[in-house]
Structures are given as structure tokens and as C-alpha cells.
N, C-alpha and C positions, 0 to 999 in steps of 0.2 A: 709694467712700464708701458707694455704695448697697449695694452688696454686705456690707459690714459691718452696716450697719444692719438686713439684711433676715437675716442671721444672727442677730442680737442678738434680733431680734422673735421669730425661731424658737426659739431658745433660751429666753426668756420663756414662751411659749405652752408647750412641753414641761414646763417647772416647774409652771407653772399645772395645765395636766392631769395630773401627777404627785401633785401635791397634793389635787386633787380625787378621784383615785382613793383614796389612803390613808383619805381622810376617809370615801368610801362603804362602805369596809371596815370603820372603826369603828362605824358607824351600823350595820351590819348585824349586828354581834356584838352592840349592844345591843339590836336588836330582838326577840330570843327571848320577851321579856317579863318575865323574871326579874330580881329585884331581890336575890335572895339570894347571898351571897359564900361560905357554907360546906357546898360540895357534899361529900357522900361517894359516891365510885365504888365499884362492886363488879368483880370481874374480867372480863375479856373471855369471853363465853360463844360458843363457835363456832355457826353454824346446823345445821352437820352434822357428824358424826365428832368430831376432838378438834384440828381447825387451819383455817385458813381465814377467811373472813367472819363477821362475829356483831355481836353488841350488848353494851354494856355499860351497866348501870342505875345510875343518881345520883338521889340524895334530899338535898333542904335543906327542913327544915320539913316544911310540907305538899306541896311541892312533890317531883315526880318526873321524870326525862327517861331517855330511850334515846339513847347515843350509838352510830354506827358504828364499829366496831374489826376489826382483824385480828391472827390469830396464825400467825405463818409456819409453814410446815409442817416446817421443818426445824429448827425452835426446841428448845431443851433444855426438855421440860414440866415438868422436875422442878423448875423454879425459876419457874416464870411468866412469861410474856410481859411483865409489868408490873416486874419486876425485872432491872435491866441490871447486871452483873458486869465488871470490870476481872481477865481470867485472866493467870496468870503463865505461864512456859514449862512443858512438862511434864517432870517430874522424870524420873530413871532408871528402868530396868526393874526390878523386884523378880521375883528368881530365885524366891520362895517361892509368890507369886502369880500371877506372870505380867502383872501389871497394870502401868500407868505412872499417876501421879496427878499433879493440879495443883490450885491452890486458886485461888477466885475472890472480890475485894472488892468489896463492896457499891458502886456507883458512882450510882446513880438509882433510886429508886424511883417509879414511875408512879402517879398518881392515887390516892394514900397506900396504895399495896398495903404488905402485911407483908410483908417479905421478912428474909432470912437475913443477918447482916452479912458473915459469910464461907462459902462453898460450897466441897465437894470433889469432883471429878470425877474417874473413872477411867476407863481403856480398856486393850482388850488389847496386849501388846507386839507389836510388828511383827516378824514372823518373817522377814523379808528382812533381809539383811545388806548395808548400805549402805557403799560404798567411798567414801573421799574423793578419791581421784587415780583419774583414768581414763587408761587406756592410750591414747597419741596415737600414731599411725601417721604414720612420715616421709613426706615426698613425693618418693621415688625418686631420688636422686642417686647411685645405688649407680655 
């Protein structure tokens, strides 16, 4: 019976600790000193070159802030890092252009970014011919 009581007490302590940790996170978010709710955020500007760590500036009435951000170096720079798209499968290869095409529909625009609703991307057709069936070698019972 004492073991059950001890387990119950331990469970209550863990629940209380988790609730306190959640409360502290909320308080930290409010401590930035801003009561403004209509923030306008600019694009992520990398510190060097065209990808990697950088900052995005935001303004709200008379206030301004800088947030850290990151543009992945393998990102499709044409669309911007704040525009997230859901892409279809690649289409067939065009014999005239030698390119495959696919389209993407806007899934999410972060930080109120100006994004196109539908985008199209192309890539060169593969010069390799992929075979569906692979030859299997028998396990020699000749």
C-alpha cells in the first residue's frame, strides 16, 4: 500500500513540475516588452552569401525587432524560404525541350510573405534508362 502512495505522490510532483515549466515558457514569451499584435515581418536575409543563418526584421507601429532565421542552402531560392509548397509528381519528359515539369500549390506562407499560389519547376530529363525488372541469378541446382 505504501508503494502505491509513493507512486501517486511522485506522479503528482511530476504533473506540478510540468505545469510550472509550461507557465514559465508563457511568461518568457510575454517579457519581450511588446504589446503590439500586428507585426509585419520582412524576408530572411542571410549574414553571408545567399543561404545560412541570418535575420528577419519586423515592425509594428513604432517598434522594430530582429529575429534569427535560417535559409537552408539546398532550398529553392526562386520561391523564397517563407513560401512552402506541396508538389505533384514529376511529369513525363518532353522530347522537344528535354525537360520534366511539375507544379506546386501554396501550402503555407510564413511571416505574411507574398507568395505565388501555384509555381512550376523544371529539371532536365534523366539520360539513364531505368529498367523495371532486374535479372535474377539462380542459386545453381544444375
